[in-house]
C-alpha positions in Angstrom: 26.8 -21.5 -59.5 25.8 -24.5 -57.7 28.8 -24.2 -55.1 27.9 -20.7 -54.6 24.2 -21.5 -53.4 25.4 -24.6 -51.5 28.2 -22.4 -49.9 25.3 -20.1 -48.9 23.0 -22.7 -47.6 25.9 -24.0 -45.4 26.5 -20.3 -44.3 23.0 -19.7 -43.5 22.8 -23.1 -41.4 26.0 -22.4 -39.6 24.9 -18.8 -38.3 22.7 -18.9 -35.1 19.0 -18.1 -36.2 18.1 -14.7 -34.8 15.7 -15.5 -31.9 12.1 -13.8 -32.1 11.3 -11.3 -29.5 9.3 -13.3 -26.9 8.1 -12.8 -23.3 11.3 -14.8 -21.9 13.6 -12.0 -23.5 11.4 -9.1 -22.2 11.3 -10.6 -18.8 15.0 -11.0 -18.6 15.4 -7.3 -19.8 13.1 -6.2 -17.2 14.8 -8.2 -14.4 18.1 -6.4 -15.0 16.3 -3.0 -14.1 17.6 -2.1 -10.6 15.1 0.7 -10.3 15.1 4.3 -10.2 13.0 7.2 -10.3 10.3 8.7 -12.8 7.8 11.3 -13.4 4.3 10.4 -14.3 1.2 11.8 -15.8 -1.9 9.7 -15.2 -5.4 10.2 -16.7 -8.4 8.4 -15.2 -11.4 8.0 -17.3 -14.5 7.5 -15.1 -17.8 7.1 -16.7 -19.5 9.5 -14.4 -17.1 12.5 -15.3 -17.2 14.6 -18.5 -13.3 14.9 -18.4 -10.5 12.7 -17.5 -8.9 13.3 -13.8 -5.4 14.1 -14.5 -2.8 13.7 -11.9 0.9 14.2 -12.0 3.9 13.1 -9.6 6.7 11.1 -9.1 7.5 7.2 -9.0 10.4 5.5 -7.4 11.1 1.7 -7.6 13.8 -0.3 -5.6 14.0 -3.9 -6.8 12.4 -6.2 -6.0 9.6 -5.2 -4.2 9.5 -1.5 -3.1 7.5 1.0 -5.1 6.3 4.5 -4.3 3.8 6.8 -6.0 3.8 10.4 -5.0 1.1 12.2 -6.5 1.7 15.9 -6.6 -1.3 17.2 -8.4 -4.3 17.7 -8.1 -3.8 16.7 -4.3 -1.0 15.3 -2.7 -1.0 11.5 -1.8 1.6 9.0 -1.3 1.0 5.2 -2.0 3.9 3.1 -0.9 4.1 -0.5 -1.7 6.5 -2.7 0.5 6.3 -6.5 0.0 2.6 -7.0 0.7 1.9 -4.1 2.7 0.2 -1.1 0.9 0.4 2.4 2.8 -1.7 5.4 1.6 -1.1 8.8 3.1 -3.6 11.6 2.1 -3.7 14.9 4.0 -3.3 13.9 7.6 -4.7 10.6 7.4 -2.6 7.2 6.9 -4.0 3.9 6.1 -2.0 0.6 5.9 -3.5 -2.5 4.0 -2.1 -6.1 4.1 -2.6 -7.4 0.6 -1.8 -10.9 1.7 -5.6 -10.8 3.1 -7.0 -9.7 -0.2 -6.0 -11.8 -3.1 -7.7 -9.8 -5.9 -5.9 -6.7 -4.8 -2.4 -8.5 -4.4 -3.0 -10.0 -8.0 -3.8 -6.5 -9.3 -0.6 -5.1 -7.5 1.5 -8.2 -8.5 0.8 -7.3 -12.2 2.9 -4.1 -11.9 5.5 -5.6 -9.5 5.7 -8.9 -11.6 6.4 -6.8 -14.6 8.9 -4.4 -12.9 10.8 -7.5 -11.7 10.6 -9.4 -15.0 8.9 -12.1 -12.9 7.0 -14.2 -15.6 6.0 -16.9 -13.1 4.2 -14.5 -10.8 2.5 -13.0 -13.7 1.2 -16.0 -15.1 -0.4 -17.0 -11.8 -3.1 -14.6 -12.4 -2.7 -13.6 -15.9 -2.6 -14.6 -19.7 0.2 -12.7 -21.2 0.5 -11.5 -25.0 3.6 -9.6 -26.2 4.0 -7.8 -29.3 6.6 -5.4 -30.7 10.4 -5.3 -30.9 12.8 -5.1 -27.9 12.9 -1.2 -28.7 8.9 -0.8 -28.8 6.9 -3.7 -27.0 3.5 -3.9 -25.5 2.6 -6.6 -23.0 -1.0 -7.3 -22.5 -2.1 -9.0 -19.3 -5.5 -10.6 -19.3 -6.8 -11.9 -16.0 -7.4 -15.9 -15.9 -9.4 -15.8 -13.0 -13.1 -14.4 -12.6 -12.6 -12.8 -9.3 -9.6 -10.8 -10.7 -11.4 -10.2 -13.9 -14.2 -8.4 -12.0 -11.6 -6.0 -10.7 -9.5 -5.5 -13.9 -10.4 -6.6 -17.4 -7.0 -5.7 -19.0 -3.6 -4.4 -18.3 -1.4 -3.0 -21.0 2.0 -2.0 -20.3 4.4 -0.6 -23.1 7.9 0.1 -22.9 11.3 -0.1 -24.6 14.0 -2.4 -23.6 14.0 -2.6 -19.5 12.0 0.6 -19.2 8.3 0.8 -18.8 6.8 3.7 -20.8 3.1 3.5 -20.1 0.6 1.5 -18.2 -3.1 1.3 -18.9 -5.8 -0.4 -16.7 -9.3 -1.1 -17.8 -11.3 -1.9 -14.6 -13.9 -4.2 -14.3 -16.5 -1.5 -14.3 -15.3 -0.2 -17.7 -13.3 3.0 -16.1 -9.8 3.1 -17.2 -6.4 4.7 -16.2 -3.6 5.6 -18.5 -0.3 6.5 -16.8 2.6 7.8 -19.0 6.0 7.4 -17.4 9.3 9.4 -17.9 12.4 8.1 -16.3 14.4 10.7 -14.5 18.1 10.8 -15.1 19.8 9.4 -12.1 23.2 11.1 -12.7 
């Protein structure tokens, strides 16, 4: 009997320990996502309104730094992020913003871009990271580490499965919040 247990112990020591799911593993999984298209439903909970404002549309992402959000309802709008340039098109108006001149806004945008690209170092410049769950169902919480950013956004919660983001929730500094549910579109 002693030999049996000794054999089991040796076998257990010889097998690699199963690594716990951690931020490094999540970032590696996310970094392998080349991009794609998705549809979204976003609910914005604004303190001054009785009901959430619901919008729907499409997202497209091309790694590493091109993201487009096309809102179809209730009113058409396109937000396009290309490196540090944010373009907003609404009705017949177009606005272009250089985010390099606005560090708080850039930190907010980088929370999404850093998550999409699996860039842990970029995220940790402005946020404390907390991960829970498993590779199949994870939740990444970003808490601002800078007071100026915290005045803008209190918390960002990103949830997903493997290298796919399924939802993003923003709690703004003023208490308003936004929840976006994301469903990847088949690229075939």
